[in-house]
C-alpha positions in Angstrom: -35.9 43.3 54.9 -38.0 43.3 51.8 -41.7 43.1 51.9 -42.6 41.6 48.6 -42.0 41.8 44.8 -39.3 40.3 42.8 -36.4 38.6 44.7 -33.0 38.1 43.0 -32.0 34.4 42.7 -29.5 33.1 45.2 -26.3 31.7 43.6 -23.9 30.6 46.3 -21.2 29.5 43.7 -20.9 33.1 42.6 -21.6 34.9 45.8 -25.3 35.5 45.1 -26.8 38.5 43.2 -28.7 38.9 40.0 -25.6 38.8 37.8 -24.5 35.2 38.2 -24.5 32.7 35.3 -27.7 30.8 34.5 -28.0 27.6 36.7 -27.9 25.3 33.6 -24.8 26.6 32.0 -22.6 23.5 31.3 -19.5 25.3 32.4 -20.7 26.3 35.9 -23.6 24.0 36.8 -24.7 20.4 36.3 -25.8 19.3 32.8 -29.5 19.3 32.0 -31.3 16.1 32.8 -31.6 13.4 30.1 -34.9 12.9 28.4 -37.4 10.5 30.0 -36.4 6.9 29.4 -32.8 7.6 28.4 -30.2 6.7 31.0 -27.7 9.5 31.7 -24.4 9.1 29.9 -21.1 10.1 31.3 -19.3 12.8 29.4 -17.2 11.1 26.8 -13.8 12.1 25.4 -13.7 14.9 23.0 -13.0 13.5 19.5 -10.8 15.4 17.1 -12.2 16.5 13.8 -11.8 13.8 11.1 -8.8 14.3 8.8 -9.8 14.3 5.2 -7.6 12.2 3.1 -6.3 13.7 -0.1 -7.7 11.8 -3.0 -4.6 11.8 -5.2 -6.2 9.2 -7.4 -8.4 11.9 -8.8 -5.3 13.7 -10.0 -3.4 10.7 -11.3 -4.9 7.2 -11.8 -1.4 5.8 -11.8 -1.0 6.1 -8.0 -3.5 3.3 -7.1 -2.1 1.2 -9.9 1.4 1.5 -8.5 0.2 0.8 -5.0 -1.7 -2.3 -6.1 1.3 -3.6 -8.0 3.6 -2.9 -5.1 1.3 -4.8 -2.7 1.3 -7.8 -5.0 5.1 -7.7 -5.6 5.8 -7.3 -1.9 3.5 -10.2 -0.9 5.3 -12.5 -3.3 8.9 -11.4 -3.1 9.5 -9.9 0.4 8.5 -12.6 2.8 9.2 -12.8 6.5 10.3 -15.9 8.5 13.2 -18.2 8.8 16.4 -16.5 9.8 15.5 -13.0 8.6 16.4 -10.1 10.8 14.7 -6.7 10.3 17.0 -3.8 11.1 15.4 -0.3 10.3 18.8 1.4 10.4 20.2 -0.9 7.7 17.1 -0.4 5.6 17.5 3.4 5.9 21.2 3.3 5.0 20.6 1.1 2.0 17.9 3.5 0.8 20.2 6.4 1.3 23.0 4.7 -0.6 20.7 3.9 -3.5 19.5 7.5 -3.7 23.1 8.9 -3.5 24.2 6.4 -6.1 21.5 7.5 -8.5 22.4 11.2 -7.9 26.1 10.4 -8.5 25.3 8.6 -11.7 23.2 11.4 -13.0 25.8 13.9 -12.0 28.5 12.0 -14.0 26.3 11.7 -17.0 25.4 15.5 -16.8 29.1 16.5 -16.5 30.7 14.1 -19.0 27.9 12.7 -21.0 27.4 9.2 -22.2 27.4 7.4 -25.5 23.7 7.0 -25.8 22.6 10.1 -24.0 20.0 10.1 -21.3 17.9 7.5 -23.1 20.9 5.2 -23.3 21.6 5.6 -19.6 18.0 4.8 -18.7 18.0 1.8 -21.0 21.2 0.5 -19.3 19.8 1.0 -15.9 16.6 -0.9 -16.7 18.7 -3.6 -18.4 20.8 -4.0 -15.2 17.6 -4.2 -13.1 16.3 -7.1 -15.2 19.7 -8.8 -15.6 20.2 -8.8 -11.9 17.7 -11.6 -11.2 19.2 -13.8 -14.0 22.7 -13.4 -12.5 21.2 -14.3 -9.1 19.7 -17.4 -10.7 23.1 -18.4 -12.0 25.4 -17.4 -9.2 23.0 -17.7 -6.3 22.9 -21.5 -6.0 26.7 -21.6 -5.9 26.9 -19.0 -3.2 24.2 -20.6 -1.1 25.7 -24.1 -1.5 29.1 -22.7 -0.4 27.5 -20.8 2.5 25.9 -24.0 3.8 29.1 -26.0 3.4 30.9 -23.3 5.4 28.4 -23.5 8.2 29.1 -25.9 11.1 28.0 -29.5 10.5 25.2 -29.3 13.1 23.7 -26.2 11.4 23.6 -27.6 7.9 20.3 -29.6 8.1 18.5 -26.6 9.6 19.8 -24.3 6.8 18.9 -26.8 4.1 15.3 -27.1 5.6 14.8 -23.3 5.0 15.6 -23.5 1.3 11.9 -23.8 0.5 11.2 -20.1 0.8 13.9 -18.9 -1.7 13.0 -21.7 -4.1 9.3 -20.7 -4.1 10.4 -17.1 -4.8 12.5 -18.2 -7.7 9.7 -20.3 -9.0 7.2 -17.5 -8.8 9.6 -15.1 -10.6 10.4 -17.5 -13.4 6.7 -18.3 -13.8 5.7 -14.6 -14.0 8.4 -13.9 -16.5 7.4 -16.9 -18.6 3.8 -15.9 -18.5 4.6 -12.3 -19.5 6.8 -13.4 -22.3 4.1 -15.8 -23.7 1.5 -13.0 -23.4 3.7 -10.5 -25.3 4.4 -13.1 -28.0 0.6 -13.7 -28.5 -0.1 -10.0 -28.6 2.7 -8.9 -30.9 3.7 -11.9 -33.0 0.3 -13.6 -33.8 -2.8 -12.5 -35.6 -5.1 -13.7 -32.8 -6.2 -10.1 -31.8 -6.1 -8.7 -35.3 -9.5 -10.1 -36.3 -11.4 -8.5 -33.4 -13.9 -5.7 -34.2 -16.7 -3.8 -32.6 -17.8 -5.0 -29.1 -15.2 -7.8 -28.9 -12.4 -5.4 -29.6 -13.6 -3.2 -26.7 -14.1 -6.2 -24.4 -10.6 -7.4 -25.0 -8.8 -4.1 -25.5 -10.1 -2.4 -22.3 -8.5 -5.0 -19.9 -5.3 -4.9 -22.0 -5.1 -1.1 -21.6 -5.4 -1.5 -17.8 -3.6 -4.8 -17.3 -0.5 -4.1 -19.4 0.6 -1.0 -17.4 -0.1 -2.8 -14.1 1.9 -5.8 -15.3 4.9 -3.7 -16.4 4.9 -1.9 -13.0 4.5 -5.2 -11.2 7.5 -6.7 -13.1 9.7 -3.6 -12.4 8.9 -3.7 -8.6 9.2 -7.5 -8.5 12.7 -7.3 -10.0 13.6 -4.6 -7.5 12.4 -6.7 -4.5 14.1 -9.8 -5.9 17.4 -7.9 -6.3 17.1 -6.3 -2.9 16.2 -9.5 -1.0 18.3 -11.8 -3.2 15.3 -14.1 -3.7 14.5 -14.0 0.0 17.7 -15.9 0.9 17.6 -14.2 4.3 15.0 -16.9 5.0 17.9 -19.3 5.1 20.4 -17.1 6.9 20.4 -13.4 7.8 23.9 -13.0 6.4 23.2 -14.4 3.0 21.7 -11.2 1.3 24.8 -9.0 2.0 27.1 -11.8 0.8 25.1 -12.4 -2.3 24.7 -8.7 -3.0 28.5 -8.3 -2.9 29.1 -11.1 -5.3 26.3 -9.8 -7.5 27.5 -6.2 -7.9 30.9 -7.3 -9.0 29.4 -9.7 -11.5 27.3 -6.8 -12.9 30.4 -4.6 -13.0 32.3 -7.3 -15.0 29.2 -7.8 -17.2 29.2 -4.1 -18.0 33.0 -3.7 -18.5 33.9 -6.8 -20.6 32.0 -6.0 -23.8 33.0 -2.3 -24.2 35.6 -1.6 -21.5 35.6 1.7 -19.5 33.5 4.6 -20.7 35.0 6.9 -23.2 33.7 10.2 -21.7 35.4 12.1 -18.9 38.8 11.7 -17.2 40.1 8.4 -15.9 39.0 9.1 -12.4 35.4 9.7 -13.5 35.5 6.5 -15.6 36.7 4.5 -12.6 34.0 6.0 -10.4 31.3 5.2 -12.9 32.3 1.6 -13.1 33.6 0.7 -9.7 32.0 3.3 -7.4 28.8 1.3 -7.1 30.4 -2.1 -6.3 32.8 -0.5 -3.8 30.1 1.3 -1.9 27.8 -1.8 -1.9 30.7 -3.9 -0.6 31.4 -1.4 2.2 27.7 -1.3 3.1 27.5 -5.1 3.1 30.5 -5.4 5.4 29.0 -2.9 7.7 25.7 -4.9 7.7 27.5 -8.1 8.5 29.3 -6.4 11.4 26.0 -5.0 12.7 24.4 -8.4 12.5 27.2 -9.8 14.6 27.3 -6.9 17.2 23.6 -6.1 17.5 21.8 -9.3 16.7 24.3 -12.0 17.5 24.3 -13.4 14.0 27.5 -14.7 12.5 28.2 -16.4 9.2 28.9 -19.6 10.9 26.5 -19.1 13.7 
């Protein structure tokens, strides 16, 4: 029994003694009381440290430009609704086929060369990208008309009522091409901008320096979306894009072969692969897509 002096604090949670943790330690005891007038708050969830986004636009101003043009092109030429069916596996396989096709084309050019060199191959690829929508404008109505006639009689009014979506896409694309052509004619073939000097040249030239690259990227991506979605004909029927794509790739192959024939470089097998490899692979992928629409989504050409 002690008779006075200092007494060690009693800490039942640690068995007593002077070496226990302080009573207000947040790991062992209750939290300290809240200040006067502030109601006690329950312990909230621990928030992870914020992830800092990489500001790529500081390294390259083209990235936000491409993103902006891509959003505008996708909003106009990649619409939802109607009979469209989204299948992520089909999208991944299409992207993989496109990448493999590009790699195969580059490998053939690297091994056997081409008439115009790399610049000629790039020019031909860009020409095919911009020719594709025009071929769709010519052959698309015939294919869609035959598709609707092939459908059962009770489905034809519904399919015809969905033609508004693809027609709007066609109208927007033609209008954008016409506006771009008129703009380039005004800039290159007239003297309207030649008399500008000083402040007026800066006021007009600065928007042109920003707007022209954005417009070119927008046209490129718009043509890619139009070629991929076949002017949003999936709005009419989910099976129309693979059917139109199959017809289109063979039209492009004929369009490339008729003027000059087969390529002159490389053996005959390489020439046939360069001309018919793309159409055959696209046809096989389209047939697989039609089969997947039938087996996984219940969509048939006449259904």
